RONUTOR-299632 format. One line per field, with one value per residue: residue in one letter; residue number from 1; x, y, z of N, C-alpha, C, O in turn. Coordinates in steps of 0.2 Angstrom, whole numbers, plus 5000, padded with zeros to 4 digits. Layout:
// RONUTOR-299632
vofi: A:...
marlo: NUM:...
neast: X:...
nnorth: Y:...
nup: Z:...
caeast: X:...
canorth: Y:...
caup: Z:...
ceast: X:...
cnorth: Y:...
cup: Z:...
oeast: X:...
onorth: Y:...
oup: Z:...
This chain:
// RONUTOR-299632
vofi: G:L:I:L:G:V:V:L:V:A:G:T:V:Y:A:V:A:T:F:R:R:N:S:T:P:P:E:L:P:Q:V:V:R:P:V:K:T:M:I:V:G:E:A:T:A:P:T:I:R:K:Y:P:G:R:T:R:A:L:Q:T:A:E:I:A:F:E:V:P:G:I:I:L:E:R:Y:V:N:N:G:T:E:V:K:K:G:D:P:I:A:R:L:D:A:R:D:Y:E:D:E:L:R:A:A:K:A:D:L:N:K:Y:E:V:Y:L:V:R:V:K:A:A:V:D:N:G:A:A:T:V:Q:E:L:T:D:A:E:A:D:V:E:V:G:E:A:Q:V:R:I:K:Q:K:A:V:D:D:T:I:I:Y:A:S:F:D:G:F:I:A:T:T:Y:A:E:Q:F:E:N:V:A:A:K:Q:A:I:V:S:L:Q:D:S:R:S:I:L:I:D:A:S:I:P:E:W:R:Y:V:E:G:P:G:Q:D:G:P:P:D:C:E:A:T:F:D:Y:L:P:G:I:T:F:P:V:T:V:Y:E:R:T:T:E:A:D:P:I:T:Q:T:Y:E:V:T:F:L:M:T:V:P:E:E:S:N:I:Y:A:G:M:T:A:T:I:H:E:L:P:R:V:S:E:D:T:E:E:G:F:A:L:P:L:S:I:V:P:V:D:S:H:K:Q:Y:Y:V:W:R:L:N:S:I:G:E:G:Q:Y:R:I:N:R:V:D:V
marlo: 1:2:3:4:5:6:7:8:9:10:11:12:13:14:15:16:17:18:19:20:21:22:23:24:25:26:27:28:29:30:31:32:33:34:35:36:37:38:39:40:41:42:43:44:45:46:47:48:49:50:51:52:53:54:55:56:57:58:59:60:61:62:63:64:65:66:67:68:69:70:71:72:73:74:75:76:77:78:79:80:81:82:83:84:85:86:87:88:89:90:91:92:93:94:95:96:97:98:99:100:101:102:103:104:105:106:107:108:109:110:111:112:113:114:115:116:117:118:119:120:121:122:123:124:125:126:127:128:129:130:131:132:133:134:135:136:137:138:139:140:141:142:143:144:145:146:147:148:149:150:151:152:153:154:155:156:157:158:159:160:161:162:163:164:165:166:167:168:169:170:171:172:173:174:175:176:177:178:179:180:181:182:183:184:185:186:187:188:189:190:191:192:193:194:195:196:197:198:199:200:201:202:203:204:205:206:207:208:209:210:211:212:213:214:215:216:217:218:219:220:221:222:223:224:225:226:227:228:229:230:231:232:233:234:235:236:237:238:239:240:241:242:243:244:245:246:247:248:249:250:251:252:253:254:255:256:257:258:259:260:261:262:263:264:265:266:267:268:269:270:271:272:273:274:275:276:277:278:279:280:281:282:283:284:285:286:287:288:289:290:291:292:293:294:295:296:297:298:299:300:301:302:303:304:305:306:307:308:309:310:311:312:313:314:315
neast: 4960:4955:4966:4964:4953:4959:4967:4959:4951:4960:4964:4953:4953:4963:4960:4949:4955:4963:4955:4949:4961:4962:4953:4945:4938:4923:4917:4913:4898:4900:4897:4886:4887:4877:4878:4876:4874:4874:4872:4878:4874:4875:4884:4884:4872:4872:4863:4850:4841:4823:4813:4797:4790:4784:4782:4786:4783:4798:4799:4787:4774:4761:4753:4747:4738:4745:4736:4717:4704:4696:4698:4703:4710:4716:4730:4735:4732:4726:4740:4747:4765:4777:4789:4799:4795:4785:4768:4754:4740:4729:4722:4709:4715:4711:4706:4717:4726:4719:4720:4734:4738:4732:4739:4752:4749:4747:4759:4767:4761:4766:4778:4779:4775:4786:4796:4792:4793:4806:4812:4804:4809:4823:4820:4817:4803:4797:4797:4809:4804:4792:4797:4804:4792:4787:4798:4794:4783:4784:4791:4781:4772:4781:4782:4770:4767:4775:4769:4758:4760:4766:4755:4748:4757:4756:4743:4747:4751:4765:4775:4786:4795:4804:4791:4775:4758:4749:4738:4722:4714:4705:4694:4692:4686:4682:4680:4693:4702:4715:4730:4724:4726:4728:4734:4742:4759:4773:4788:4795:4807:4816:4811:4806:4807:4800:4804:4801:4811:4815:4821:4831:4839:4841:4853:4865:4861:4854:4861:4867:4884:4895:4885:4876:4874:4860:4845:4829:4814:4798:4784:4775:4784:4794:4809:4817:4827:4831:4843:4845:4847:4853:4842:4835:4833:4825:4825:4818:4808:4793:4779:4771:4774:4786:4797:4811:4809:4817:4822:4824:4832:4828:4831:4821:4821:4818:4808:4802:4787:4784:4776:4771:4764:4764:4768:4784:4799:4812:4828:4841:4858:4870:4886:4901:4913:4933:4940:4931:4926:4921:4907:4896:4880:4874:4862:4863:4859:4863:4878:4891:4900:4915:4924:4931:4922:4922:4916:4912:4914:4911:4920:4916:4927:4929:4935:4935:4926:4917:4921:4924:4933:4935:4936:4941:4934:4936:4923
nnorth: 4868:4881:4882:4872:4875:4888:4883:4876:4885:4894:4883:4880:4894:4895:4884:4889:4900:4895:4886:4895:4902:4892:4890:4891:4906:4910:4911:4928:4932:4935:4952:4958:4971:4980:4986:5000:4999:5001:4997:5002:5002:5005:5017:5035:5041:5054:5069:5072:5085:5089:5097:5101:5102:5107:5104:5114:5117:5121:5127:5133:5137:5146:5139:5149:5153:5166:5173:5175:5163:5146:5131:5117:5106:5097:5092:5087:5081:5084:5080:5074:5069:5078:5084:5095:5107:5098:5097:5107:5112:5115:5129:5134:5138:5144:5156:5164:5159:5162:5176:5177:5173:5183:5193:5189:5192:5204:5208:5204:5207:5223:5219:5218:5229:5240:5232:5240:5252:5256:5253:5263:5275:5273:5275:5289:5291:5291:5299:5300:5301:5293:5280:5278:5278:5267:5258:5256:5253:5239:5236:5238:5228:5216:5216:5214:5203:5194:5197:5191:5179:5173:5175:5165:5155:5155:5149:5136:5130:5126:5115:5123:5119:5104:5093:5091:5092:5102:5106:5109:5122:5125:5118:5107:5114:5126:5143:5155:5167:5179:5177:5170:5159:5141:5128:5122:5122:5113:5110:5094:5090:5095:5102:5112:5114:5120:5126:5128:5137:5136:5152:5151:5139:5146:5155:5147:5137:5128:5136:5145:5149:5136:5125:5111:5095:5091:5081:5074:5067:5057:5054:5044:5036:5026:5022:5031:5042:5057:5069:5085:5104:5118:5132:5145:5157:5168:5182:5189:5186:5175:5184:5177:5165:5166:5160:5156:5154:5142:5138:5123:5113:5101:5087:5077:5059:5049:5037:5041:5048:5064:5077:5096:5102:5093:5087:5086:5081:5089:5083:5088:5085:5082:5091:5081:5081:5075:5075:5070:5061:5043:5041:5038:5041:5048:5051:5063:5067:5054:5055:5056:5069:5077:5086:5095:5099:5090:5078:5060:5042:5026:5013:4996:4981:4965:4953:4938:4924:4930:4941:4957:4972:4988:5004:5022:5034:5050:5061
nup: 5666:5660:5652:5643:5637:5631:5621:5613:5607:5600:5591:5583:5580:5569:5561:5554:5548:5540:5532:5526:5516:5510:5503:5486:5478:5476:5458:5450:5444:5426:5419:5407:5396:5386:5369:5360:5345:5324:5310:5294:5277:5264:5254:5255:5244:5231:5233:5223:5217:5212:5200:5194:5180:5163:5145:5131:5113:5103:5092:5084:5070:5064:5049:5034:5021:5008:5001:4996:4995:4991:5000:4992:4994:5008:5014:5028:5044:5062:5070:5060:5055:5046:5035:5029:5018:5013:5006:5012:5012:4998:4987:4978:4962:4950:4947:4948:4939:4928:4930:4928:4915:4909:4912:4906:4893:4891:4895:4885:4873:4875:4874:4861:4855:4860:4852:4841:4843:4845:4832:4825:4833:4827:4814:4813:4814:4827:4844:4856:4869:4868:4864:4878:4886:4881:4884:4900:4901:4897:4909:4919:4914:4917:4929:4935:4928:4938:4951:4949:4946:4958:4964:4961:4964:4978:4981:4987:5001:5012:5021:5035:5042:5048:5058:5067:5063:5074:5076:5068:5059:5049:5037:5024:5006:5011:5014:5014:5022:5017:5026:5035:5048:5045:5048:5063:5065:5074:5080:5079:5084:5094:5112:5122:5140:5154:5169:5188:5199:5215:5226:5234:5228:5214:5215:5213:5206:5190:5176:5179:5181:5176:5174:5184:5177:5169:5169:5160:5164:5163:5168:5162:5154:5163:5170:5160:5154:5150:5142:5145:5142:5148:5141:5141:5155:5168:5177:5185:5199:5202:5207:5216:5220:5222:5214:5202:5183:5174:5158:5149:5137:5126:5117:5106:5104:5091:5093:5105:5109:5112:5117:5115:5131:5139:5156:5165:5173:5180:5183:5193:5193:5205:5206:5205:5212:5210:5221:5229:5244:5246:5259:5273:5278:5291:5306:5314:5327:5335:5335:5344:5354:5356:5371:5365:5354:5343:5332:5333:5330:5336:5329:5326:5323:5318:5326:5324:5329:5335:5342:5346:5342:5348:5338:5340:5329:5319:5315
caeast: 4954:4956:4972:4963:4949:4961:4970:4954:4949:4967:4965:4947:4952:4969:4957:4946:4959:4968:4949:4948:4964:4966:4948:4944:4933:4916:4917:4908:4896:4902:4891:4885:4884:4875:4883:4871:4877:4869:4875:4879:4875:4877:4887:4881:4869:4870:4857:4848:4837:4819:4809:4792:4791:4780:4783:4782:4784:4802:4797:4779:4771:4754:4754:4741:4740:4744:4730:4710:4702:4691:4701:4701:4712:4720:4734:4736:4726:4731:4745:4753:4771:4778:4795:4799:4792:4779:4761:4749:4735:4731:4717:4705:4719:4708:4705:4723:4729:4719:4727:4741:4739:4732:4747:4757:4747:4747:4768:4768:4760:4769:4786:4779:4776:4793:4801:4791:4795:4812:4812:4802:4815:4829:4819:4816:4796:4795:4801:4813:4799:4788:4802:4804:4787:4786:4799:4791:4776:4786:4793:4776:4771:4785:4782:4762:4768:4779:4765:4752:4765:4767:4748:4746:4762:4752:4737:4750:4757:4771:4780:4791:4800:4801:4788:4769:4754:4748:4730:4721:4708:4701:4692:4692:4681:4680:4682:4698:4704:4722:4734:4720:4729:4725:4736:4748:4764:4776:4793:4796:4815:4817:4806:4807:4804:4798:4802:4802:4817:4816:4826:4837:4844:4842:4858:4870:4857:4855:4858:4873:4890:4896:4879:4877:4870:4851:4840:4822:4811:4792:4780:4774:4792:4799:4816:4821:4830:4834:4847:4843:4853:4847:4841:4835:4830:4821:4829:4814:4804:4785:4778:4767:4778:4795:4804:4813:4807:4822:4820:4829:4831:4826:4831:4817:4821:4810:4805:4797:4782:4784:4773:4769:4760:4765:4771:4790:4802:4819:4831:4847:4863:4876:4893:4904:4922:4938:4943:4926:4928:4914:4906:4890:4875:4871:4859:4867:4857:4867:4885:4893:4904:4919:4924:4935:4918:4922:4911:4916:4911:4917:4919:4918:4931:4928:4943:4934:4923:4908:4923:4925:4939:4932:4943:4937:4935:4932:4919
canorth: 4869:4886:4881:4867:4880:4892:4879:4874:4892:4894:4878:4884:4900:4892:4879:4892:4904:4888:4884:4903:4904:4887:4886:4894:4911:4908:4916:4931:4932:4942:4957:4958:4977:4980:4993:5000:4999:5003:4994:5006:4998:5008:5024:5039:5043:5061:5071:5075:5090:5088:5101:5100:5105:5107:5106:5117:5118:5125:5131:5134:5142:5147:5141:5152:5155:5173:5175:5172:5158:5140:5126:5112:5101:5100:5086:5085:5081:5083:5073:5072:5070:5082:5085:5103:5107:5095:5101:5106:5113:5119:5134:5132:5144:5145:5165:5168:5157:5166:5183:5176:5173:5189:5198:5188:5194:5210:5209:5201:5216:5228:5219:5219:5238:5242:5232:5244:5259:5256:5254:5271:5280:5275:5280:5296:5292:5291:5303:5297:5301:5287:5275:5277:5274:5258:5253:5258:5247:5233:5235:5236:5221:5211:5216:5211:5195:5191:5197:5186:5173:5174:5174:5156:5149:5157:5144:5130:5130:5120:5116:5127:5116:5096:5094:5089:5098:5102:5109:5112:5126:5126:5112:5106:5117:5131:5148:5155:5174:5179:5177:5166:5153:5135:5123:5126:5117:5111:5106:5088:5086:5097:5104:5115:5112:5125:5124:5136:5135:5141:5158:5149:5137:5149:5158:5141:5131:5127:5141:5149:5148:5129:5122:5105:5091:5089:5076:5076:5061:5059:5047:5039:5033:5025:5021:5031:5048:5062:5073:5094:5110:5127:5136:5153:5158:5172:5187:5191:5181:5176:5188:5174:5158:5168:5156:5159:5151:5140:5134:5119:5112:5093:5085:5072:5053:5046:5034:5044:5052:5069:5084:5100:5101:5087:5088:5083:5084:5089:5081:5091:5081:5084:5090:5077:5081:5072:5075:5069:5054:5040:5042:5036:5046:5045:5053:5071:5064:5049:5054:5060:5075:5079:5093:5099:5100:5085:5074:5055:5037:5021:5007:4989:4978:4960:4948:4934:4920:4933:4946:4964:4977:4994:5010:5029:5038:5054:5062
caup: 5662:5655:5646:5639:5632:5627:5617:5608:5603:5595:5584:5579:5574:5565:5556:5550:5543:5535:5527:5521:5514:5503:5497:5480:5479:5470:5453:5451:5437:5420:5417:5399:5395:5379:5366:5354:5337:5318:5303:5290:5273:5257:5254:5254:5236:5231:5232:5217:5217:5207:5199:5190:5172:5157:5139:5125:5107:5104:5086:5082:5066:5061:5042:5031:5013:5007:4997:4999:4991:4993:5000:4987:4998:5016:5014:5034:5049:5068:5072:5055:5053:5041:5032:5028:5010:5011:5005:5018:5011:4992:4987:4972:4958:4943:4945:4949:4935:4921:4930:4927:4909:4907:4913:4903:4888:4893:4894:4877:4869:4878:4872:4852:4853:4860:4846:4835:4844:4844:4825:4823:4834:4822:4807:4815:4816:4834:4849:4863:4875:4868:4867:4886:4888:4880:4890:4907:4900:4898:4917:4922:4914:4920:4937:4935:4929:4944:4955:4947:4947:4965:4968:4961:4970:4985:4983:4990:5006:5012:5029:5034:5044:5050:5063:5066:5064:5082:5077:5061:5059:5042:5033:5014:5003:5016:5010:5019:5020:5015:5032:5040:5050:5042:5053:5068:5065:5078:5079:5082:5084:5100:5115:5128:5145:5160:5177:5191:5204:5221:5225:5237:5223:5208:5214:5211:5201:5183:5172:5181:5178:5176:5178:5184:5173:5170:5163:5162:5166:5162:5173:5157:5154:5168:5170:5154:5157:5144:5144:5144:5143:5150:5135:5143:5161:5169:5180:5189:5204:5201:5215:5219:5221:5223:5211:5194:5179:5170:5153:5148:5129:5126:5109:5105:5100:5085:5095:5111:5109:5118:5114:5119:5136:5144:5162:5165:5179:5180:5190:5193:5196:5208:5205:5208:5213:5211:5229:5235:5245:5249:5265:5274:5282:5299:5310:5319:5335:5338:5333:5350:5352:5362:5373:5359:5348:5337:5331:5331:5333:5336:5324:5330:5320:5320:5326:5325:5335:5338:5347:5341:5345:5344:5338:5339:5320:5320:5308
ceast: 4953:4962:4970:4958:4953:4963:4964:4951:4953:4965:4958:4947:4956:4966:4952:4949:4963:4963:4950:4954:4966:4959:4949:4938:4929:4919:4911:4904:4896:4896:4892:4883:4882:4878:4876:4876:4872:4874:4873:4878:4880:4878:4884:4879:4870:4863:4856:4841:4832:4814:4804:4790:4783:4783:4780:4785:4794:4802:4790:4777:4764:4756:4747:4743:4741:4740:4723:4709:4697:4695:4699:4704:4716:4723:4736:4732:4732:4737:4749:4760:4773:4786:4794:4799:4787:4772:4758:4741:4736:4722:4715:4710:4716:4709:4713:4727:4726:4721:4731:4743:4736:4736:4752:4756:4749:4756:4770:4766:4762:4777:4786:4779:4782:4798:4800:4793:4802:4815:4810:4807:4821:4827:4817:4806:4793:4799:4806:4809:4795:4792:4803:4797:4785:4790:4798:4785:4777:4788:4787:4773:4774:4783:4773:4763:4770:4773:4758:4754:4764:4760:4747:4751:4759:4747:4739:4753:4759:4773:4786:4798:4800:4798:4780:4765:4750:4739:4729:4714:4702:4699:4691:4685:4678:4685:4687:4700:4712:4725:4729:4722:4724:4727:4741:4754:4771:4783:4794:4803:4816:4810:4810:4803:4805:4798:4803:4806:4815:4821:4832:4841:4845:4849:4865:4866:4858:4853:4865:4879:4894:4891:4879:4873:4865:4850:4833:4819:4803:4789:4778:4778:4795:4804:4819:4820:4832:4838:4844:4849:4849:4846:4839:4833:4828:4826:4825:4809:4796:4785:4773:4770:4784:4799:4803:4810:4813:4819:4824:4826:4833:4827:4826:4820:4815:4807:4800:4792:4779:4782:4774:4763:4759:4769:4778:4793:4811:4823:4839:4852:4867:4882:4896:4912:4927:4939:4937:4927:4920:4912:4899:4886:4873:4866:4865:4866:4862:4875:4887:4899:4908:4920:4927:4928:4920:4920:4916:4911:4914:4914:4920:4922:4932:4935:4941:4930:4918:4914:4924:4929:4935:4938:4938:4938:4932:4928:4917
cnorth: 4876:4886:4878:4871:4886:4888:4877:4880:4893:4889:4880:4889:4898:4888:4885:4898:4900:4888:4890:4903:4897:4885:4891:4899:4909:4913:4921:4931:4938:4945:4959:4966:4978:4985:4994:5002:5001:5000:4999:5002:5002:5015:5028:5043:5050:5063:5075:5079:5089:5094:5100:5104:5105:5108:5109:5116:5122:5132:5130:5139:5140:5146:5145:5154:5163:5178:5170:5166:5152:5134:5120:5105:5103:5093:5082:5084:5081:5077:5072:5074:5074:5083:5094:5103:5102:5098:5101:5106:5117:5123:5131:5139:5146:5153:5167:5164:5162:5173:5183:5176:5179:5195:5196:5191:5199:5212:5208:5207:5223:5226:5220:5226:5242:5240:5239:5250:5261:5256:5261:5275:5280:5277:5288:5297:5293:5294:5298:5296:5294:5281:5274:5275:5269:5254:5252:5253:5240:5230:5234:5229:5217:5210:5214:5202:5192:5192:5191:5178:5170:5171:5167:5151:5151:5152:5138:5132:5125:5119:5118:5123:5106:5097:5089:5093:5096:5103:5112:5117:5128:5119:5112:5110:5124:5137:5153:5163:5175:5181:5173:5160:5147:5129:5125:5120:5118:5108:5100:5086:5090:5099:5107:5112:5118:5123:5129:5132:5139:5145:5155:5143:5140:5152:5153:5138:5132:5133:5148:5146:5141:5125:5114:5100:5090:5084:5077:5069:5062:5052:5041:5033:5032:5022:5024:5039:5053:5067:5082:5097:5116:5131:5145:5153:5166:5179:5190:5186:5180:5179:5185:5168:5159:5163:5160:5153:5150:5136:5130:5115:5104:5090:5078:5066:5052:5043:5035:5049:5057:5074:5088:5099:5096:5089:5083:5085:5083:5087:5085:5088:5085:5085:5087:5078:5075:5070:5073:5062:5051:5040:5038:5041:5045:5052:5058:5068:5060:5049:5060:5066:5077:5085:5098:5100:5095:5079:5066:5049:5033:5015:5001:4985:4972:4957:4941:4930:4926:4938:4952:4969:4983:5000:5016:5032:5045:5057:5069
cup: 5657:5652:5642:5634:5627:5619:5611:5604:5599:5590:5582:5575:5568:5561:5552:5544:5537:5530:5522:5514:5508:5500:5491:5481:5475:5464:5451:5443:5431:5419:5411:5397:5388:5376:5360:5348:5330:5313:5297:5282:5267:5258:5252:5248:5238:5230:5226:5219:5211:5205:5194:5186:5168:5152:5134:5119:5106:5097:5084:5076:5065:5053:5038:5025:5014:5001:4999:4995:4994:4995:4995:4990:5004:5015:5021:5038:5056:5069:5067:5053:5047:5040:5030:5018:5008:5011:5010:5016:5002:4990:4978:4966:4952:4940:4946:4943:4929:4922:4927:4919:4906:4908:4909:4895:4886:4891:4885:4871:4869:4874:4862:4852:4855:4855:4841:4836:4842:4836:4822:4824:4828:4815:4807:4816:4822:4839:4854:4869:4875:4868:4874:4890:4888:4883:4897:4906:4900:4906:4920:4922:4915:4927:4938:4934:4934:4949:4955:4948:4954:4969:4967:4964:4976:4987:4985:4996:5009:5020:5029:5038:5046:5058:5061:5067:5072:5079:5069:5062:5056:5040:5025:5012:5008:5014:5017:5017:5020:5023:5037:5043:5046:5046:5058:5067:5071:5078:5084:5086:5091:5102:5120:5135:5152:5166:5183:5197:5209:5221:5228:5233:5216:5208:5211:5207:5193:5181:5174:5179:5180:5180:5178:5177:5174:5167:5165:5164:5163:5165:5167:5155:5158:5165:5164:5155:5150:5145:5140:5146:5145:5143:5137:5152:5163:5175:5185:5193:5202:5207:5218:5223:5224:5220:5205:5189:5176:5164:5149:5140:5130:5118:5109:5104:5098:5089:5101:5106:5113:5116:5118:5124:5141:5150:5161:5173:5179:5185:5190:5197:5199:5205:5207:5207:5214:5217:5234:5236:5249:5255:5266:5279:5289:5301:5315:5325:5338:5338:5339:5348:5358:5366:5368:5352:5343:5338:5331:5333:5335:5333:5328:5322:5321:5320:5326:5330:5338:5343:5342:5346:5343:5343:5336:5332:5322:5313:5308
oeast: 4951:4963:4973:4958:4950:4962:4965:4948:4950:4966:4959:4945:4955:4969:4953:4947:4964:4965:4951:4953:4970:4959:4953:4934:4931:4923:4906:4907:4894:4891:4897:4877:4886:4881:4872:4880:4865:4880:4867:4883:4886:4875:4881:4883:4870:4859:4859:4836:4835:4811:4806:4789:4778:4787:4774:4791:4795:4804:4789:4779:4762:4759:4741:4749:4739:4741:4723:4714:4694:4696:4693:4701:4718:4719:4738:4727:4738:4737:4754:4762:4768:4790:4788:4803:4784:4771:4758:4737:4740:4717:4718:4708:4719:4711:4715:4733:4729:4722:4733:4748:4739:4736:4757:4761:4753:4759:4774:4770:4761:4781:4791:4782:4784:4802:4804:4795:4804:4820:4812:4809:4822:4831:4817:4804:4787:4805:4804:4810:4794:4791:4804:4797:4782:4789:4801:4782:4774:4787:4786:4772:4771:4782:4772:4761:4766:4771:4755:4752:4762:4759:4745:4749:4759:4745:4734:4757:4756:4773:4790:4804:4794:4800:4779:4766:4748:4735:4733:4710:4697:4703:4691:4680:4672:4691:4685:4698:4715:4724:4730:4721:4719:4723:4744:4753:4773:4783:4793:4804:4820:4805:4816:4797:4811:4794:4806:4805:4812:4826:4837:4847:4849:4852:4869:4870:4861:4849:4867:4879:4895:4891:4881:4870:4863:4853:4830:4824:4801:4790:4780:4777:4800:4805:4824:4816:4834:4836:4842:4854:4843:4851:4842:4832:4829:4832:4827:4805:4792:4790:4770:4768:4788:4805:4798:4809:4816:4815:4829:4820:4837:4822:4828:4824:4809:4802:4796:4794:4774:4786:4776:4759:4755:4773:4778:4791:4814:4822:4842:4851:4868:4884:4897:4916:4926:4939:4937:4929:4915:4917:4895:4889:4870:4867:4869:4870:4864:4878:4886:4901:4906:4917:4926:4930:4919:4920:4922:4906:4920:4908:4925:4920:4935:4940:4946:4932:4917:4912:4924:4929:4931:4944:4933:4944:4927:4930:4914
onorth: 4877:4891:4879:4870:4889:4890:4876:4879:4893:4892:4883:4890:4900:4888:4885:4899:4901:4888:4889:4905:4897:4881:4896:4897:4906:4918:4918:4931:4944:4942:4960:4967:4977:4989:4990:5006:5001:5002:5001:4998:5001:5018:5028:5047:5052:5060:5079:5076:5088:5096:5098:5110:5102:5112:5109:5114:5127:5138:5125:5145:5135:5150:5143:5156:5166:5183:5165:5164:5153:5131:5119:5099:5108:5088:5077:5088:5080:5071:5068:5080:5074:5083:5097:5099:5103:5102:5096:5102:5121:5120:5128:5145:5150:5155:5173:5167:5165:5176:5188:5178:5181:5200:5199:5192:5200:5217:5211:5210:5228:5230:5221:5228:5247:5244:5242:5253:5265:5259:5264:5279:5285:5280:5291:5303:5294:5293:5292:5291:5290:5276:5268:5272:5266:5248:5248:5250:5235:5224:5228:5225:5211:5204:5212:5197:5187:5186:5189:5173:5165:5168:5164:5145:5146:5151:5134:5136:5119:5124:5117:5125:5103:5100:5086:5098:5091:5099:5115:5115:5131:5114:5117:5109:5126:5137:5154:5166:5171:5186:5173:5155:5148:5125:5131:5114:5123:5103:5100:5081:5086:5099:5105:5109:5119:5119:5134:5126:5145:5144:5156:5142:5138:5152:5156:5133:5136:5137:5153:5140:5140:5123:5111:5103:5088:5083:5080:5065:5068:5046:5035:5027:5036:5019:5020:5042:5050:5069:5083:5096:5117:5134:5149:5147:5170:5177:5194:5184:5185:5179:5188:5166:5155:5161:5163:5147:5155:5131:5133:5115:5102:5091:5074:5068:5052:5046:5031:5052:5056:5077:5086:5096:5095:5093:5078:5089:5078:5089:5083:5088:5091:5080:5089:5076:5070:5064:5074:5058:5054:5038:5036:5044:5040:5057:5056:5067:5062:5044:5066:5066:5079:5090:5104:5102:5098:5075:5065:5050:5034:5012:5000:4986:4970:4957:4937:4931:4926:4939:4952:4969:4984:5000:5016:5032:5045:5056:5072
oup: 5651:5648:5636:5628:5622:5614:5605:5598:5593:5584:5576:5569:5562:5556:5546:5539:5531:5524:5516:5509:5504:5496:5491:5484:5470:5465:5451:5438:5431:5417:5409:5396:5384:5379:5357:5348:5331:5313:5295:5281:5266:5262:5247:5246:5244:5227:5223:5222:5205:5210:5188:5187:5170:5153:5133:5119:5109:5097:5081:5077:5064:5051:5040:5023:5019:4999:5002:4991:4999:4989:4993:4990:5006:5017:5021:5037:5056:5068:5068:5051:5043:5045:5031:5014:5003:5015:5014:5017:5000:4990:4974:4967:4949:4935:4943:4943:4925:4917:4925:4917:4900:4904:4909:4891:4881:4888:4882:4867:4865:4873:4858:4847:4852:4853:4838:4831:4838:4834:4818:4820:4825:4811:4802:4819:4822:4839:4854:4873:4880:4872:4876:4895:4893:4884:4901:4911:4903:4908:4923:4927:4914:4930:4944:4937:4936:4951:4959:4950:4954:4974:4972:4966:4980:4993:4986:4995:5010:5023:5024:5038:5045:5062:5056:5070:5074:5082:5065:5066:5057:5041:5021:5015:5007:5013:5023:5012:5022:5025:5043:5039:5044:5048:5058:5067:5072:5075:5090:5089:5094:5099:5122:5135:5154:5168:5181:5199:5207:5217:5226:5235:5213:5203:5209:5205:5190:5183:5171:5176:5186:5186:5173:5173:5179:5161:5171:5165:5161:5163:5168:5154:5160:5160:5162:5157:5146:5150:5135:5150:5144:5140:5134:5154:5158:5175:5190:5190:5199:5211:5223:5229:5226:5222:5202:5191:5174:5164:5146:5138:5133:5114:5112:5099:5100:5092:5103:5102:5117:5113:5124:5123:5145:5149:5157:5177:5178:5191:5185:5203:5197:5202:5213:5202:5218:5219:5240:5232:5252:5258:5261:5284:5290:5299:5318:5329:5343:5340:5339:5343:5363:5363:5368:5347:5338:5343:5330:5337:5337:5333:5332:5316:5326:5315:5328:5336:5344:5349:5336:5352:5338:5346:5333:5330:5324:5307:5303
């Protein structure tokens, strides 16, 4: 009985061992480990610095008469565009014309008298001093004619350059004094834009050696840019804002209505080097760094059928 029991136990152990050896082990579930990825879209756009500015006229002139009088006619109004030499206004010139005629009559009298004195000197009937006095009278008479002629000419004022009338100060039939401004004329072809540049940017910013390209925009002209150049800049900071004023010069296209006093934005375009490589912008907080202080990322490369292979890329 003992021997039979031993045989049965041995057979059972052998059967269990054989079953375990021949059976297929169960498959373990595949663990999917999530990987945080970021899709990088467009290449890094260059940084464009912007500065608010205000326009002012490059050239402004207060047009006035050189002589007093009553304005008979004013040919322009606010906003009128004029060309160099166009008439602006004219005075009543009758008094000045009368004075001119009187000066011409006096000159004619002096010239006739000079002819007679010369003849008398030749005949010994007049002295050399009398001849000198007669010649001096003619010169004075010529000077008076020139002065009176200029007064007549000054009764009309003209535009000294191409531009537009910004402001009118006197009306028709108004009695004005000499040197009293009649209109303000501003250059319409070019305009200045004053912008405040922060001190941290002023040293290497617009106006320094090899300034970057700049352009101006206006809110009421969306999508349109205008090239500008540095015209002048200050070397002393504003005590309140700690900014430096840089003035840009802009040529105004004929089809654009841009005037002094408008708000503008100066865009400082970055210098682009031929050696600059295109790249992508990533938040520094998500970029790992190794023990050698080298930043890097893992790039996923598709190998098809929804599978990817990764490789390290130093950045």
